[in-house]
C-alpha positions in Angstrom: -56.2 -94.7 47.6 -57.5 -98.6 46.9 -54.5 -101.2 46.0 -54.1 -102.3 43.7 -55.8 -105.8 42.7 -52.8 -108.7 42.0 -52.3 -110.3 37.9 -53.7 -113.8 38.0 -50.9 -116.2 36.7 -52.8 -116.2 32.5 -52.4 -112.7 33.2 -49.3 -112.6 33.7 -48.8 -115.1 30.7 -50.4 -113.3 27.8 -48.7 -109.8 29.6 -45.3 -111.7 28.7 -45.8 -112.9 25.2 -47.9 -108.9 25.0 -44.3 -107.7 25.2 -42.6 -110.8 23.5 -44.7 -109.5 20.2 -44.1 -105.8 20.8 -40.2 -106.6 20.9 -40.9 -108.7 17.4 -42.0 -105.4 16.1 -38.9 -103.2 16.7 -39.8 -101.8 20.3 -36.9 -101.7 23.2 -38.0 -103.5 26.2 -38.3 -100.7 28.4 -40.9 -99.6 25.9 -42.9 -102.3 25.3 -42.7 -103.0 29.7 -44.6 -100.1 29.8 -47.0 -100.4 27.4 -48.2 -103.4 29.4 -48.4 -101.6 32.9 -46.1 -103.1 34.9 -42.0 -101.8 36.0 -38.7 -103.3 35.0 -38.4 -105.4 37.6 -41.6 -106.6 38.1 -41.2 -107.6 34.3 -38.3 -109.1 35.0 -39.9 -111.2 38.1 -42.6 -112.4 36.3 -40.4 -113.6 33.5 -37.8 -115.6 35.9 -41.3 -117.3 37.9 -43.0 -117.5 33.9 -40.6 -117.3 31.4 -40.9 -120.0 28.6 -44.6 -121.1 30.1 -48.0 -120.6 27.7 -51.8 -120.1 29.0 -52.1 -124.0 28.8 -49.2 -124.8 31.2 -50.2 -122.1 33.7 -53.8 -123.6 34.3 -52.5 -127.3 34.3 -50.3 -126.2 37.2 -53.6 -124.1 38.7 -55.7 -127.3 38.4 -53.1 -129.9 39.7 -52.6 -127.3 43.5 -57.1 -127.1 42.8 -57.0 -130.8 42.7 -54.2 -131.1 45.9 -56.5 -129.2 47.3 -59.2 -130.5 46.9 -58.2 -134.2 48.4 -57.1 -133.0 51.2 -60.3 -131.6 52.3 -62.1 -134.7 51.5 -59.8 -136.4 53.9 -60.6 -134.0 56.5 -64.4 -134.2 55.9 -64.8 -138.2 55.8 -62.8 -138.1 59.5 -65.7 -135.1 60.4 -68.3 -137.2 58.8 -67.0 -140.2 60.2 -67.3 -138.8 64.0 -70.8 -137.0 63.6 -71.9 -140.4 62.5 -70.8 -142.2 65.4 -71.9 -139.2 67.6 -76.0 -139.9 65.7 -78.2 -142.4 67.5 -78.9 -145.3 66.5 -80.9 -147.0 64.0 -82.4 -145.6 60.8 -82.8 -141.7 61.1 -86.9 -142.1 58.9 -88.7 -139.5 60.1 -88.1 -135.7 59.7 -88.5 -135.3 63.4 -85.8 -137.7 64.7 -83.5 -136.5 61.8 -83.8 -132.5 63.3 -83.3 -133.7 66.6 -80.3 -135.9 65.6 -79.1 -132.7 63.7 -79.4 -130.8 67.1 -77.7 -133.2 69.5 -74.7 -133.0 66.8 -74.8 -129.3 66.2 -74.9 -129.0 69.8 -72.5 -132.0 71.7 -69.6 -131.5 68.9 -69.8 -127.4 67.9 -70.2 -128.1 63.6 -72.8 -126.5 61.6 -76.2 -127.0 60.5 -75.3 -127.6 57.1 -72.0 -130.2 57.8 -74.9 -131.9 60.1 -77.7 -132.2 57.6 -75.1 -133.1 54.8 -74.2 -136.0 56.8 -77.4 -137.1 58.4 -79.9 -136.6 54.7 -81.9 -133.7 56.4 -83.0 -131.1 53.4 -82.0 -127.8 55.6 -85.4 -126.3 55.1 -86.9 -129.3 57.2 -84.4 -128.3 60.3 -85.4 -124.8 60.1 -88.9 -124.7 59.7 -91.6 -127.2 60.9 -93.8 -127.4 57.7 -97.1 -125.5 57.6 -100.2 -125.2 54.6 -100.5 -122.0 53.3 -104.7 -121.2 53.3 -104.4 -118.1 51.3 -102.6 -120.1 48.3 -104.9 -120.3 45.8 -106.2 -116.2 46.3 -102.6 -115.2 46.7 -101.7 -117.0 43.1 -105.2 -116.0 40.9 -103.7 -111.9 42.2 -100.5 -112.7 41.1 -101.5 -113.8 37.5 -104.2 -111.2 37.3 -101.4 -108.4 38.3 -98.9 -110.3 35.1 -101.9 -109.7 32.4 -102.2 -106.0 33.5 -98.8 -105.0 34.1 -96.6 -107.3 31.5 -94.0 -105.8 31.5 -93.2 -106.3 35.5 -91.4 -109.2 36.5 -92.0 -110.1 40.0 -90.2 -107.8 41.8 -92.4 -104.8 41.1 -95.8 -107.3 41.5 -94.2 -107.8 44.4 -94.7 -104.5 45.3 -97.7 -103.9 44.0 -99.0 -106.9 46.1 -97.3 -105.5 48.9 -99.5 -102.2 48.6 -102.4 -104.2 48.1 -102.0 -105.3 52.1 -100.0 -108.8 51.4 -98.0 -109.5 53.9 -96.0 -111.2 51.3 -92.0 -112.7 50.6 -90.3 -111.7 47.3 -89.2 -115.4 47.1 -92.6 -116.8 47.3 -94.0 -114.7 45.2 -90.6 -115.9 42.8 -92.2 -119.4 43.6 -95.6 -118.2 42.2 -93.8 -117.0 39.9 -91.5 -119.8 38.4 -94.5 -121.9 39.1 -96.7 -120.3 37.1 -94.9 -120.5 34.2 -95.0 -116.7 33.7 -91.7 -114.9 32.3 -91.8 -110.6 31.4 -91.7 -110.9 27.4 -88.8 -110.4 25.1 -88.8 -107.5 22.6 -87.8 -107.7 19.7 -84.2 -106.7 19.7 -84.0 -103.2 17.1 -81.5 -104.3 14.5 -78.4 -102.4 12.7 -78.5 -102.0 9.0 -75.3 -103.6 7.2 -73.8 -99.9 6.2 -73.7 -98.3 10.1 -72.1 -102.0 11.6 -68.2 -100.9 12.0 -67.7 -103.9 11.2 -69.4 -106.0 8.1 -68.3 -106.7 4.8 -69.5 -103.5 3.5 -67.5 -100.9 5.7 -64.1 -103.5 6.5 -63.0 -104.7 3.2 -59.4 -105.7 2.9 -56.6 -104.1 1.0 -53.9 -105.9 1.3 -52.0 -109.3 2.7 -51.8 -108.3 7.2 -54.9 -106.3 6.0 -57.8 -107.7 7.6 -57.9 -111.6 10.1 -60.6 -113.5 10.5 -60.9 -116.4 13.0 -64.0 -118.4 13.8 -64.6 -121.7 16.0 -65.6 -125.2 14.2 -66.4 -128.6 15.9 -66.3 -132.1 15.7 -66.4 -135.5 17.7 -63.8 -137.6 18.2 -65.1 -141.7 17.2 -66.6 -142.3 20.5 -68.8 -139.1 20.3 -66.1 -136.1 22.6 -66.6 -133.0 21.0 -63.6 -130.9 19.7 -63.3 -127.0 18.3 -60.9 -125.9 16.4 -60.0 -122.2 15.3 -59.0 -121.2 12.3 -57.4 -117.9 11.6 -58.2 -117.2 7.9 -56.4 -113.8 5.8 -58.5 -112.5 4.1 -56.8 -111.0 1.3 -54.6 -113.7 0.0 -57.7 -116.4 1.9 -54.4 -117.9 3.3 -55.6 -120.5 6.7 -53.1 -119.0 9.2 -53.4 -121.5 11.7 -56.3 -124.1 13.0 -55.7 -124.7 17.0 -57.9 -128.4 17.8 -58.6 -129.0 21.0 -61.3 -129.7 23.2 -62.1 -127.0 25.6 -60.6 -123.5 23.5 -61.4 -120.2 25.8 -60.3 -116.4 25.4 -56.4 -117.9 26.6 -56.1 -119.8 24.2 -56.9 -117.2 21.6 -54.7 -114.8 22.8 -51.8 -117.7 22.9 -52.9 -118.7 19.7 -53.1 -115.0 17.9 -49.0 -113.7 19.9 -47.5 -116.8 18.2 -49.0 -115.8 14.8 -48.1 -112.4 15.2 -44.3 -112.9 15.6 -44.7 -115.8 12.7 -46.1 -113.0 9.9 -46.6 -109.8 12.2 -49.1 -107.7 13.3 -52.7 -107.1 11.2 -54.2 -104.0 10.8 -58.0 -105.5 12.3 -59.3 -108.6 14.1 -63.1 -109.8 12.0 -64.3 -112.2 14.5 -68.4 -112.9 15.6 -69.2 -111.4 19.3 -69.2 -115.1 20.4 -67.9 -115.2 24.8 -64.3 -116.1 23.6 -64.0 -112.7 21.0 -65.7 -109.8 23.2 -63.8 -111.2 25.8 -62.0 -108.2 27.8 -58.8 -109.9 28.2 -58.7 -110.6 24.5 -59.8 -107.2 23.1 -56.9 -105.2 25.5 -54.5 -107.6 24.4 -55.9 -107.0 20.5 -55.4 -102.8 21.2 -52.5 -103.4 23.3 -50.0 -105.0 20.4 -51.4 -102.4 17.5 -54.4 -104.3 16.1 -58.4 -102.8 16.0 -61.7 -105.7 16.1 -63.9 -105.1 13.6 -67.5 -107.5 15.4 -70.0 -108.2 12.9 -74.0 -108.0 13.8 -75.3 -110.6 16.6 -76.8 -113.0 14.1 -74.9 -112.2 10.9 -72.5 -114.5 10.3 -72.7 -113.9 5.9 -70.9 -110.5 7.3 -68.1 -112.6 8.1 -68.0 -114.5 5.1 -64.7 -115.2 4.2 -63.8 -117.8 7.2 -67.3 -119.0 7.0 -66.2 -120.3 3.3 -63.1 -121.6 5.0 -64.8 -123.5 7.2 -67.1 -123.9 4.8 -65.0 -126.2 2.8 -63.1 -127.7 5.9 -66.0 -129.2 7.3 -66.7 -130.4 3.2 -63.6 -131.3 2.3 -62.2 -133.1 4.9 -64.7 -133.1 8.2 -67.7 -135.0 6.6 -65.1 -137.9 5.2 -63.1 -138.6 7.8 -63.3 -140.8 11.1 -60.9 -139.2 14.3 -60.1 -141.4 16.3 -58.1 -139.5 18.7 -58.0 -136.2 19.6 -54.0 -136.0 18.3 -55.5 -137.8 14.9 -57.7 -135.1 14.0 -54.7 -132.6 15.0 -52.4 -134.1 12.0 -55.1 -134.8 9.5 -56.3 -131.3 10.0 -52.8 -129.9 10.7 -52.2 -131.1 6.5 -55.5 -130.0 5.5 -54.6 -126.9 5.8 -51.4 -126.9 3.9 -52.6 -128.7 1.2 -55.2 -125.6 1.2 -52.8 -123.2 1.0 -50.0 -124.9 -1.1 -51.6 -126.8 -3.4 -55.7 -126.9 -3.7 -56.5 -124.3 -6.3 -58.7 -121.2 -5.4 -61.6 -120.0 -7.7 -61.2 -116.4 -6.5 -57.2 -116.5 -6.2 -57.8 -117.4 -10.6 -57.3 -121.0 -9.6 -54.2 -120.4 -7.7 -53.5 -121.6 -4.0 -53.1 -118.8 -1.4 -49.5 -119.6 -0.8 -48.7 -122.5 -3.2 -44.8 -123.7 -2.9 -41.8 -122.6 -5.0 -41.0 -125.8 -5.8 -42.9 -127.3 -7.4 -45.2 -130.8 -6.7 -42.9 -134.2 -7.6 -45.4 -136.1 -10.5 -45.5 -138.8 -7.9 -47.6 -136.6 -5.7 -49.8 -135.9 -8.3 -50.4 -139.1 -9.2 -51.0 -139.7 -5.7 -53.7 -137.6 -5.1 -51.6 -134.9 -3.1 -52.5 -132.2 -6.2 -51.7 -129.8 -9.4 -48.6 -128.5 -9.0 -48.0 -125.2 -7.4 -47.1 -121.9 -9.5 -43.1 -120.9 -9.1 -43.0 -117.3 -8.2 
C-alpha cells in the first residue's frame, strides 16, 4: 500500500483554520476533525504545535530555516572554493584548453565534482566536455527543418525530429530544438472556443445574489508606494448588500493568504453559499478550492477574459481606484494599509450607494456628528 503524503506546514495551518470555521458553524470538534481527513490525536498534536499561528507566520519560520541552511552551505562552499583555487595552477587561465586541463587536474586530485570545479575556475561545462567543432551540414539541416515546418504547420520540433530521422538524418532532438528556436519557428495557437454567457456556471446571468451571504466576490487590485514598489489589495464584496467585507493589503498575496482572509471573514460573517472570482492562479489553486468546499461553500468562476461577469467587484475596484488610489501618494506600506481601511469603513458606513437608493451598504446606527460632516466625512448615516 502506498504511503500517504505528509502534510506541509501551510496545509496543517489551513486545516486548523478550517476546523475553527466548522466549529464556529456549530459542528462538534469530532465532526470537524473528520471532515479534514485526519484523526483526533493528529489534530490535537497539530494544534499544540501550530495553534494560534497563521499561514504567514509559518512561512516566515520556514524562510528563516532555509536562510540558515543557505548560510551554512555558503560557508562550506567558500572553504571548498579556496581549496580548489589553491590546487589550481598559478597564473591566469586564459584559454579554454588550459582551463579544461586545470579542471581535470582538480577533479582528479581533490575528488570534487566537475560541476563544482568548472564553477570555481570559470569554465563552462559544455566547453569542458566537448571540444568545439564546426558542423558542415548545418545549412542543409536548417533548410529541411524550415521546409517541414511549412508543410506541417501543426507539428512541433519533436515531430519534425522524427520526420528528419525517417528521411535519413542522424540528428539529435536538442539540435533540432536549437535550430527551431533560432529560426523563430513555433506552432501557432488556435483560436479558443468561447462559451456563451448563459452556459457559464459562474456568469452573472446564471447566478445572481438573492440575499446577504448568498454570493461573495473577490479580486485583486495593484498600486505602488512612493518609491515605486508594488503592493496588492485583495478586495472581498458581498454582491447583495454591496458591503466591502475586507481589503487585505500586502506586498505579495498568495493562495495561502486567500485562505487566511476567508477564514477570518467566515468566522465573522458566516459562510456564504457561493464565492465568485476570475480564474487567477491564487483563486483556482487546488488548496483554495478544496478549502472552500470543505467549509460548505461553492466556487463560481467567471469565463476567462470576461471581467464583466464579475461586475460587482470590478465596479468596487473602479471606485477604490477613482476615489482613493488615484489621489493618494502612499509613503509606506503601513500608511497604505491604514488609509485603505479608513476608506473601506467610509465606503460601508457613510458613502451613499446609487444602487441602494443612495444609502450606504452598512450604515452606522448612530448619526454622524455635524463636525464630521463639515470636515468632509460625508452625510449622516441612516438609522436602522
